[in-house]
PAVO-503730 format. One record per residue (C-alpha): residue number from 1; z, y, x. Coordinates in steps of 0.05 Angstrom, whole numbers. Layout:
<NUM,<Z,Y,X>>
...
This chain:
<1,<2212,1643,1827>>
<2,<2137,1626,1853>>
<3,<2083,1613,1817>>
<4,<2067,1529,1827>>
<5,<1994,1518,1819>>
<6,<1973,1469,1758>>
<7,<1922,1409,1770>>
<8,<1914,1427,1692>>
<9,<1912,1501,1696>>
<10,<1847,1512,1663>>
<11,<1853,1579,1624>>
<12,<1881,1642,1647>>
<13,<1917,1712,1613>>
<14,<1921,1782,1635>>
<15,<1929,1848,1607>>
<16,<1913,1918,1619>>
<17,<1992,1943,1611>>
<18,<2060,1918,1626>>
<19,<2095,1955,1570>>
<20,<2059,1976,1502>>
<21,<2100,2017,1450>>
<22,<2111,2002,1376>>
<23,<2053,1999,1334>>
<24,<2009,2011,1395>>
<25,<1953,1956,1401>>
<26,<1964,1897,1445>>
<27,<1912,1881,1488>>
<28,<1895,1799,1518>>
<29,<1839,1776,1556>>
<30,<1830,1702,1566>>
<31,<1789,1672,1615>>
<32,<1772,1594,1603>>
<33,<1746,1543,1640>>
<34,<1676,1508,1634>>
<35,<1696,1450,1584>>
<36,<1661,1398,1541>>
<37,<1699,1417,1473>>
<38,<1765,1462,1459>>
<39,<1814,1431,1419>>
<40,<1871,1453,1384>>
<41,<1876,1520,1414>>
<42,<1941,1570,1408>>
<43,<1977,1627,1435>>
<44,<2049,1613,1444>>
<45,<2088,1677,1443>>
<46,<2175,1665,1454>>
<47,<2222,1729,1450>>
<48,<2274,1744,1505>>
<49,<2330,1692,1469>>
<50,<2262,1636,1481>>
<51,<2251,1629,1402>>
<52,<2177,1618,1377>>
<53,<2147,1678,1348>>
<54,<2108,1641,1290>>
<55,<2024,1662,1278>>
<56,<2015,1694,1217>>
<57,<1958,1673,1176>>
<58,<1920,1731,1147>>
<59,<1858,1723,1095>>
<60,<1842,1654,1121>>
<61,<1836,1680,1190>>
<62,<1867,1644,1242>>
<63,<1872,1658,1319>>
<64,<1850,1588,1341>>
<65,<1782,1588,1299>>
<66,<1775,1666,1336>>
<67,<1782,1628,1405>>
<68,<1743,1569,1381>>
<69,<1683,1622,1358>>
<70,<1683,1656,1426>>
<71,<1682,1601,1475>>
<72,<1612,1569,1487>>
<73,<1611,1498,1517>>
<74,<1592,1473,1587>>
<75,<1610,1549,1618>>
<76,<1665,1595,1637>>
<77,<1682,1645,1584>>
<78,<1715,1706,1586>>
<79,<1741,1743,1510>>
<80,<1785,1804,1501>>
<81,<1836,1786,1437>>
<82,<1840,1843,1393>>
<83,<1900,1871,1381>>
<84,<1952,1815,1383>>
<85,<1992,1846,1316>>
<86,<1931,1818,1279>>
<87,<1964,1749,1276>>
<88,<2042,1760,1305>>
<89,<2090,1804,1284>>
<90,<2107,1845,1345>>
<91,<2140,1909,1317>>
<92,<2212,1894,1344>>
<93,<2212,1924,1416>>
<94,<2237,1869,1469>>
<95,<2209,1828,1519>>
<96,<2167,1770,1504>>
<97,<2117,1718,1538>>
<98,<2056,1693,1513>>
<99,<2013,1632,1545>>
<100,<1946,1591,1512>>
<101,<1945,1523,1513>>
<102,<1897,1479,1482>>
<103,<1863,1398,1501>>
<104,<1797,1382,1518>>
<105,<1759,1319,1524>>
<106,<1749,1298,1603>>
<107,<1706,1248,1639>>
<108,<1711,1176,1602>>
<109,<1738,1208,1538>>
<110,<1809,1220,1556>>
<111,<1846,1284,1522>>
<112,<1861,1335,1576>>
<113,<1914,1394,1574>>
<114,<1889,1460,1582>>
<115,<1946,1519,1601>>
<116,<1956,1582,1624>>
<117,<1995,1629,1663>>
<118,<2062,1652,1622>>
<119,<2051,1730,1626>>
<120,<2112,1769,1608>>
<121,<2106,1838,1570>>
<122,<2144,1893,1542>>
<123,<2151,1931,1465>>
<124,<2189,1992,1476>>
<125,<2198,2043,1422>>
<126,<2173,2105,1460>>
<127,<2127,2093,1528>>
<128,<2128,2139,1592>>
<129,<2070,2128,1625>>
<130,<2032,2160,1693>>
<131,<1980,2135,1730>>
<132,<1982,2135,1811>>
<133,<1914,2156,1835>>
<134,<1882,2108,1896>>
<135,<1873,2175,1935>>
<136,<1948,2169,1948>>
<137,<1943,2099,1967>>
<138,<1941,2083,2039>>
<139,<1897,2013,2045>>
<140,<1849,1970,2080>>
<141,<1779,1970,2066>>
<142,<1787,1992,1994>>
<143,<1751,2041,1955>>
<144,<1771,2105,1929>>
<145,<1839,2100,1969>>
<146,<1864,2133,2035>>
<147,<1825,2092,2085>>
<148,<1867,2056,2143>>
<149,<1828,2061,2210>>
<150,<1825,2002,2257>>
<151,<1759,2025,2293>>
<152,<1772,2020,2363>>
<153,<1732,2019,2436>>
<154,<1743,1993,2503>>
<155,<1763,1931,2548>>
<156,<1817,1914,2533>>
<157,<1803,1943,2463>>
<158,<1830,2011,2450>>
<159,<1841,2030,2383>>
<160,<1820,2098,2352>>
<161,<1882,2108,2312>>
<162,<1952,2102,2312>>
<163,<1956,2046,2251>>
<164,<1904,2011,2291>>
<165,<1940,1960,2322>>
<166,<1990,1950,2265>>
<167,<1930,1934,2227>>
<168,<1894,1887,2269>>
<169,<1959,1846,2272>>
<170,<1967,1844,2188>>
<171,<1903,1832,2177>>
<172,<1899,1774,2225>>
<173,<1953,1753,2200>>
<174,<1926,1743,2125>>
<175,<1860,1713,2141>>
<176,<1902,1656,2187>>
<177,<1945,1652,2121>>
<178,<1902,1616,2073>>
<179,<1916,1552,2096>>
<180,<1984,1546,2096>>
<181,<1994,1538,2029>>
<182,<1972,1529,1954>>
<183,<2011,1596,1929>>
<184,<2003,1671,1968>>
<185,<2075,1700,1968>>
<186,<2103,1757,1930>>
<187,<2091,1828,1951>>
<188,<2152,1869,1968>>
<189,<2168,1938,1974>>
<190,<2187,1975,2046>>
<191,<2229,2036,2068>>
<192,<2184,2090,2077>>
<193,<2114,2116,2077>>
<194,<2052,2116,2130>>
<195,<2067,2089,2196>>
<196,<2133,2068,2179>>
<197,<2113,2030,2114>>
<198,<2055,1997,2151>>
<199,<2114,1980,2210>>
<200,<2159,1955,2156>>
<201,<2103,1908,2122>>
<202,<2080,1879,2190>>
<203,<2157,1861,2202>>
<204,<2148,1814,2143>>
<205,<2082,1789,2140>>
<206,<2069,1784,2210>>
<207,<2139,1775,2231>>
<208,<2166,1734,2174>>
<209,<2224,1779,2166>>
<210,<2251,1772,2086>>
<211,<2230,1828,2046>>
<212,<2290,1881,2024>>
<213,<2300,1883,1951>>
<214,<2351,1933,1947>>
<215,<2342,2006,1967>>
<216,<2389,2072,1961>>
<217,<2367,2115,1901>>
<218,<2327,2183,1930>>
<219,<2291,2156,1993>>
<220,<2217,2148,1998>>
<221,<2193,2076,1986>>
<222,<2127,2038,1993>>
<223,<2104,1983,1954>>
<224,<2059,1922,1991>>
<225,<1999,1899,1957>>
<226,<1956,1843,2002>>
<227,<1920,1791,1994>>
<228,<1898,1730,2040>>
<229,<1833,1719,2075>>
<230,<1773,1703,2027>>
<231,<1709,1707,2012>>
<232,<1714,1761,1964>>
<233,<1735,1832,1967>>
<234,<1798,1852,1929>>
<235,<1798,1921,1903>>
<236,<1855,1951,1878>>
<237,<1836,1984,1805>>
<238,<1891,2019,1770>>
<239,<1959,2036,1798>>
<240,<2011,2047,1732>>
<241,<2073,2066,1713>>
<242,<2099,2048,1644>>
<243,<2177,2061,1644>>
<244,<2210,2023,1698>>
<245,<2154,1975,1700>>
<246,<2091,1980,1748>>
<247,<2031,1947,1740>>
<248,<1972,1943,1798>>
<249,<1906,1928,1770>>
<250,<1858,1891,1822>>
<251,<1788,1871,1814>>
<252,<1748,1820,1866>>
<253,<1686,1838,1883>>
<254,<1638,1793,1910>>
<255,<1610,1802,1989>>
<256,<1534,1819,1999>>
<257,<1538,1773,2068>>
<258,<1593,1718,2091>>
<259,<1644,1740,2114>>
<260,<1718,1737,2100>>
<261,<1754,1791,2098>>
<262,<1832,1810,2076>>
<263,<1857,1871,2043>>
<264,<1934,1917,2039>>
<265,<1945,1970,2010>>
<266,<2011,2012,2016>>
<267,<2030,2050,1940>>
<268,<2079,2106,1947>>
<269,<2135,2093,1893>>
<270,<2140,2136,1838>>
<271,<2202,2182,1844>>
<272,<2243,2200,1785>>
<273,<2256,2122,1770>>
<274,<2324,2081,1787>>
<275,<2355,2010,1770>>
<276,<2315,1949,1762>>
<277,<2239,1959,1773>>
<278,<2186,1906,1762>>
<279,<2120,1907,1788>>
<280,<2063,1867,1752>>
<281,<2003,1841,1798>>
<282,<1950,1829,1753>>
<283,<1877,1824,1754>>
<284,<1813,1857,1708>>
<285,<1766,1799,1700>>
<286,<1694,1818,1689>>
<287,<1637,1780,1678>>
<288,<1616,1783,1756>>
<289,<1670,1743,1775>>
<290,<1670,1701,1714>>
<291,<1654,1643,1752>>
<292,<1713,1648,1800>>
<293,<1779,1592,1783>>
<294,<1820,1647,1758>>
<295,<1869,1584,1746>>
<296,<1873,1568,1821>>
<297,<1847,1638,1864>>
<298,<1891,1689,1825>>
<299,<1955,1668,1857>>
<300,<1915,1632,1920>>
<301,<1889,1696,1952>>
<302,<1931,1759,1918>>
<303,<2004,1770,1931>>
<304,<2047,1758,1873>>
<305,<2094,1804,1824>>
<306,<2164,1819,1842>>
<307,<2217,1871,1830>>
<308,<2258,1911,1873>>
<309,<2327,1960,1856>>
<310,<2343,2022,1863>>
<311,<2417,2038,1872>>
<312,<2437,2110,1847>>
<313,<2508,2099,1878>>
<314,<2498,2064,1942>>
């Protein structure tokens, strides 16, 4: 289901991992848009049956008070919540969702709702994890990755590398795409590596072909991450697999000059995984991008999370 942008989305949640082991600290980063005041803030956590996990008040220390103490009125705020287990009983393995809610006073004194995205996370008894090195990722204009080459010369233009034409066509489509809708499409998976994968990515991003969601087990698969044309770069920061969940973490980096850029990355799917695989795409928010409206731009620019299935039996 595609995420819709909310006019009252004045907050944004993100986390370091998609999956946590029982007993592992559960981190959370919370961005809140500049507000005049913050009324009745809370985190709502539900289990996979939709049941609300009640907040535990410890030594008269409420989570709401902790959040309010870290919000400065009139400016955008970013706070990293300490271990959520301090306030919630999260020792039982399972799937959970978390969202931030609150209210603020708007112009004219009316009460306005603040609501973040709803973020999913998983708790397991044990977690198997691995990092996918950036230098194994083939990407367009992203530091640390294996670069795609779109240079060329002559009239008509002749590209120096075999991927040049495909990359230019995808890049042009992503730059033009920003005005087509409020939410960027989801990421997706394609068969193969290298030029084969790039050609399949072009069929989706330029040719509007529906992405494949189910693949035979054992064949090489690439995950496609992309960003529409924007006046910040979108760089990959980490790619991590935890059990059958993969998290792609990115960051916005402001341009030094006025220009519009778009980004693309082909990430090799780790071998040995099978069944349903969830790919979580999340930002790392730092002080340099605190004034970006994360309630809007995270999904207006960057491809969304997605799933794929690897079938062992055809």
